[in-house]
C-alpha positions as CSV (number, residue, x, y, z in Angstrom):
1,M,99.8,125.3,97.5
2,L,101.2,127.7,100.2
3,N,99.4,127.7,103.7
4,L,98.2,131.3,104.2
5,Y,96.7,130.9,107.6
6,Y,98.5,129.9,110.7
7,T,97.2,128.6,113.8
8,K,98.4,129.5,117.3
9,M,100.2,126.0,117.7
10,E,101.8,126.3,114.3
11,I,103.2,129.8,115.0
12,L,104.5,128.7,118.7
13,E,106.4,125.6,117.0
14,A,107.8,128.3,114.2
15,L,108.9,130.5,117.2
16,Q,110.6,127.6,118.6
17,G,112.3,126.8,115.2
18,I,113.7,130.3,115.1
19,G,114.7,130.4,118.6
20,L,116.7,127.0,118.0
21,A,118.3,128.7,115.0
22,M,119.1,131.6,117.0
23,A,120.8,129.6,119.8
24,L,122.7,127.4,117.2
25,Q,124.4,130.9,116.1
26,N,125.0,131.8,119.7
27,I,122.4,134.6,119.4
28,R,119.9,135.7,122.1
29,A,117.3,137.4,120.1
30,E,113.9,139.1,120.9
31,I,110.6,139.1,119.3
32,I,107.7,141.5,120.3
33,L,104.3,140.4,119.1
34,L,102.0,143.3,117.7
35,G,98.4,143.5,116.3
36,D,96.6,140.2,115.6
37,T,99.6,138.1,116.5
38,S,99.0,139.5,119.9
39,L,95.2,139.1,119.8
40,C,95.9,135.3,118.7
41,L,98.7,134.3,121.0
42,V,98.3,136.2,124.1
43,H,94.6,137.2,124.2
44,N,93.1,134.0,122.2
45,V,90.9,136.4,120.2
46,R,92.0,134.6,116.9
47,D,92.2,130.7,116.3
48,R,94.5,131.6,113.1
49,I,95.9,134.5,111.3
50,S,97.2,135.4,107.9
51,D,100.7,136.6,108.9
52,V,102.7,137.2,112.1
53,D,103.2,140.9,112.9
54,V,106.3,141.4,115.2
55,L,109.2,143.5,115.9
56,F,112.5,141.8,116.3
57,S,116.4,142.1,117.1
58,H,118.9,140.2,114.6
59,P,116.8,141.0,111.7
60,K,119.1,139.0,109.2
61,E,119.1,136.2,111.2
62,I,115.6,135.8,112.2
63,I,114.1,136.4,108.6
64,Q,116.7,133.5,107.3
65,A,115.3,131.3,110.0
66,A,111.6,132.3,109.3
67,Q,112.2,131.7,105.5
68,T,113.5,128.4,106.2
69,I,110.5,127.5,108.3
70,A,108.3,128.9,105.5
71,W,110.1,126.7,102.9
72,K,109.9,123.4,105.1
73,N,106.1,124.0,106.2
74,K,105.0,125.4,102.6
75,W,104.3,128.7,103.9
76,N,104.2,132.4,102.8
77,P,107.8,133.3,102.8
78,D,106.7,136.4,104.4
79,W,104.6,134.9,107.2
80,L,106.7,136.6,109.8
81,N,107.4,140.3,109.0
82,N,108.1,143.2,110.6
83,S,106.1,145.8,108.3
84,A,104.6,147.2,111.5
85,I,108.0,149.0,111.7
86,Y,106.9,151.5,109.5
87,F,103.9,152.7,111.7
88,S,105.0,151.5,115.1
89,N,107.1,153.1,117.8
90,L,110.4,150.9,117.5
91,N,110.6,150.5,121.2
92,P,106.7,150.0,122.3
93,P,105.9,149.4,125.9
94,K,106.2,145.6,126.2
95,I,105.4,142.7,128.7
96,F,107.8,139.6,128.8
97,L,106.0,136.5,128.1
98,Y,108.6,133.7,128.0
99,S,112.2,132.6,127.0
100,L,112.8,129.8,124.4
101,M,116.1,128.6,123.6
102,G,117.8,131.5,121.8
103,L,114.7,133.8,121.9
104,D,112.9,135.9,124.4
105,I,109.2,136.8,123.5
106,Y,107.3,139.9,124.4
107,T,104.2,141.4,123.5
108,V,102.9,145.2,123.6
109,T,100.8,146.2,126.2
110,S,97.1,146.2,125.8
111,E,97.1,149.8,125.7
112,Y,99.7,150.0,123.1
113,L,97.8,147.3,121.1
114,L,94.5,149.3,121.4
115,A,96.4,152.5,120.2
116,M,97.6,150.7,117.3
117,K,94.2,149.4,116.5
118,L,92.7,152.8,116.6
119,I,95.3,154.3,114.3
120,M,95.5,151.5,111.8
121,N,91.8,150.8,111.5
122,N,90.7,150.4,108.2
123,G,86.8,150.3,109.1
124,N,86.3,146.2,108.8
125,S,84.3,144.2,111.0
126,I,87.7,142.7,112.5
127,D,89.2,145.7,113.5
128,S,86.0,147.0,115.1
129,Q,85.7,143.5,117.1
130,D,89.3,144.3,118.3
131,I,88.6,147.6,119.3
132,H,85.5,146.6,121.2
133,F,87.5,143.6,122.8
134,L,90.4,145.8,123.9
135,G,88.4,148.7,125.1
136,K,86.3,146.5,127.1
137,L,89.5,144.8,128.5
138,L,90.8,148.1,129.4
139,N,87.4,149.4,131.0
140,Y,87.3,152.3,128.7
141,S,84.0,154.4,129.2
142,D,84.6,157.5,127.4
143,Y,85.9,159.1,124.4
144,K,88.7,161.2,126.1
145,E,90.2,157.5,127.1
146,F,90.5,156.7,123.6
147,L,91.7,159.8,122.3
148,L,94.4,160.2,124.8
149,L,95.8,156.6,124.3
150,A,96.3,157.1,120.6
151,E,97.5,160.7,121.0
152,N,100.0,159.6,123.8
153,H,101.5,156.6,121.5
154,F,101.2,157.9,118.3
155,P,101.1,161.9,118.5
156,D,101.6,162.5,114.8
157,K,98.7,160.2,113.6
158,K,94.9,161.2,113.6
159,L,92.2,158.9,114.1
160,S,89.8,158.4,111.0
161,Y,86.2,158.9,110.9
162,K,85.5,155.2,110.8
163,T,87.6,154.9,114.1
164,Y,85.2,157.7,115.6
165,A,82.2,155.7,114.6
166,I,83.5,152.3,116.1
167,I,84.3,154.0,119.4
168,N,80.8,155.7,119.4
169,T,79.3,152.1,118.8
170,Y,81.6,150.7,121.4
171,L,80.5,153.5,124.1
172,K,76.7,153.2,123.1
173,S,76.8,149.3,123.6
174,N,78.7,149.7,126.8
175,R,76.1,152.4,128.3
176,E,73.2,149.8,127.0
177,G,74.9,146.9,128.6
178,K,75.7,145.0,125.5
179,G,79.3,145.6,125.5
């Protein structure tokens, strides 16, 4: 049976395995953590996630290493994916986290992460919690901040009505001191 959720420790060990595979091929690769992956590994908002959303260099080699790790650990072969490439900026603002053998790990900025969450929000409670967490982290206090952020990073995308409702709830709870 496949493991469909991955803890922070499992992900970090898997990233080390990818780094080792890169080093053995004399490759210095780069991975940028996105979405729930950043919320789990950087912000400690999640203790486990269902997949690892990243952008990465050397796609052929990294995918091959990730699939080897999946096979050894009985994980979903797509546990590491770059499907965010279809809605993300290919060169997002990033922050260096650390180097492993053969691999540099980055995360997107909190502002970019919030912009992604605003654009990709599907109205579920997890997205709402993420938007609240990031809004509070960034100390956002009015609509304009949220709207400008999303527009600056994703000028061709529009916010959904569900996202407006989440922003409204966040701002209301902030005013009432519950945020």
